[in-house]
GUPA-804311 format. One record per residue: x, y, z negated of N, C-alpha, C in turn; residue in one letter. Coordinates in steps of 0.05 Angstrom, whole numbers, padded with zeros to 5 digits, always signed. Layout:
XYZXYZXYZA/...
//
This chain:
-00644-00676-00134-00626-00657-00137-00606-00656-00158A/-00581-00646-00156-00564-00646-00182-00566-00619-00200H/-00563-00617-00225-00562-00585-00230-00530-00583-00241T/-00526-00558-00242-00503-00556-00236-00481-00564-00270D/-00501-00566-00292-00486-00579-00307-00467-00616-00298E/-00492-00618-00291-00483-00656-00278-00457-00654-00267E/-00468-00632-00241-00443-00631-00221-00411-00623-00234K/-00420-00610-00247-00389-00605-00264-00385-00634-00273K/-00402-00643-00294-00383-00656-00298-00389-00686-00291A/-00396-00684-00260-00388-00707-00249-00356-00684-00238F/-00360-00666-00223-00329-00659-00208-00299-00661-00238V/-00320-00656-00261-00297-00653-00276-00289-00676-00283D/-00287-00701-00273-00295-00742-00276-00270-00737-00258A/-00274-00718-00234-00260-00728-00212-00232-00720-00223C/-00236-00689-00226-00202-00669-00238-00193-00700-00257V/-00210-00708-00277-00196-00727-00297-00178-00748-00286A/-00183-00756-00262-00184-00786-00243-00156-00779-00228Q/-00160-00744-00224-00138-00745-00200-00105-00734-00213T/-00124-00717-00219-00102-00716-00258-00083-00741-00271G/-00113-00765-00261-00080-00773-00279-00063-00784-00262A/-00083-00796-00233-00072-00811-00217-00032-00790-00205D/-00042-00756-00204-00020-00746-00220+00008-00747-00231R/
//
Protein backbone atom coordinates (compact mmCIF):
# COMPACT_ATOMS: atom_id res chain seq x y z
CA ALA A 1 0.00 0.00 0.00
CA HIS A 2 1.23 3.48 -0.82
CA THR A 3 0.75 6.40 1.51
CA ASP A 4 -0.60 9.73 0.28
CA GLU A 5 2.88 11.20 0.74
CA GLU A 6 4.43 8.53 -1.49
CA LYS A 7 1.67 8.97 -4.02
CA LYS A 8 2.17 12.74 -4.02
CA ALA A 9 5.91 12.32 -4.58
CA PHE A 10 5.27 9.95 -7.50
CA VAL A 11 2.67 12.21 -9.09
CA ASP A 12 4.93 15.20 -8.53
CA ALA A 13 7.71 13.44 -10.43
CA CYS A 14 5.32 12.63 -13.28
CA VAL A 15 4.15 16.23 -13.46
CA ALA A 16 7.77 17.38 -13.54
CA GLN A 17 8.51 15.08 -16.49
CA THR A 18 5.36 15.96 -18.44
CA GLY A 19 5.85 19.62 -17.62
CA ALA A 20 9.41 19.56 -18.95
CA ASP A 21 8.25 17.66 -22.03
CA ARG A 22 5.65 20.32 -22.70
